[in-house]
C-alpha positions, 0 to 999 in steps of 0.5 A: 599545632605542635611541631611533632604533630606537623611532622606526623602529618607530612609523614602520613601525607608522604606514605599516602602519596607512596602508597597511591602511586606504588599501584601505578606500575601497570604490571599488578592486574588482580583481575586479570583472570577475567580477561579471556582476550581471544579465547572467549567462553569456556562454556560450549554453545547450546546445540541448535535445535534446527529439525534436519530431515534425514531424506533431505540429508541423504539428497544433499549428500548424494550431491543432487543439490548445489552448495547454495541450496544445501545451506540451512535457513536461519534457525527457529524456535529455542536457540539456547541462553545467553548472559546478557548486559545492557547494550547502548542506551541510546539505540531505542527500541526492543532488541538483543545483540547475541552470538546465537543469531547469524542474521537479523530475525524476529524473537523473543526472550524470557527472563529466569522469572518468566517474563518475556519480551518480543525483540529483534535479534541481531548477530553480535559477531561474538564467539559462541557463548560470549554473551549478549547485549540488550536494549534498555527498553527489552531490560525494562519490559522484562522488569530487570534492573540496569545492573543486572546480568541476566541469563535469558532464553532466546526464541526465534520466531518461526 
C-alpha cells in the first residue's frame, strides 16, 4: 500500500471513531417524546359498562348500607380495548395483565381479526389506558405474530 492510501485509511478510521463516540454523550435522546414517565397515556380509559340499578343507587345514598356493601362487584361484560405486547414468555398459560381489571378474573380477548381466546385477566397495576401484556400462548391462540402490538377487546366473564 502506498503511504497516501494508509494515511486516508487512518483518517477514515479516526473520523469513524470520533463520530461513534459523539453519540455517547447521553444528552441526545431522539425518541424522548416516547417516554411518558409517570404521566401515562393521554387517551382516557373507556367507560365501565357495569349496570347500576337506580334503586340501589338511591338506597346507598340514603346511608342504609355500610360502606363495604356499597362497593360494586367486579365488572362483567365488555371492559374496553387495550393495546397488548408480549408478556413474560416463560410464564405458562393463557393470560392478560391489564389495567382494565382490579382483581383476577376469567375473561376473553378478541383481536381485530375476530379471533378470540379464553384467558385469565390479571390486574397490571398500571394507569388506565397504559396498555397490557399478553401471554405467548394467548398470542398464538389469536393467530398474532410475536412482534405485533394488537388492539384487543377485553371481555370479563359473568
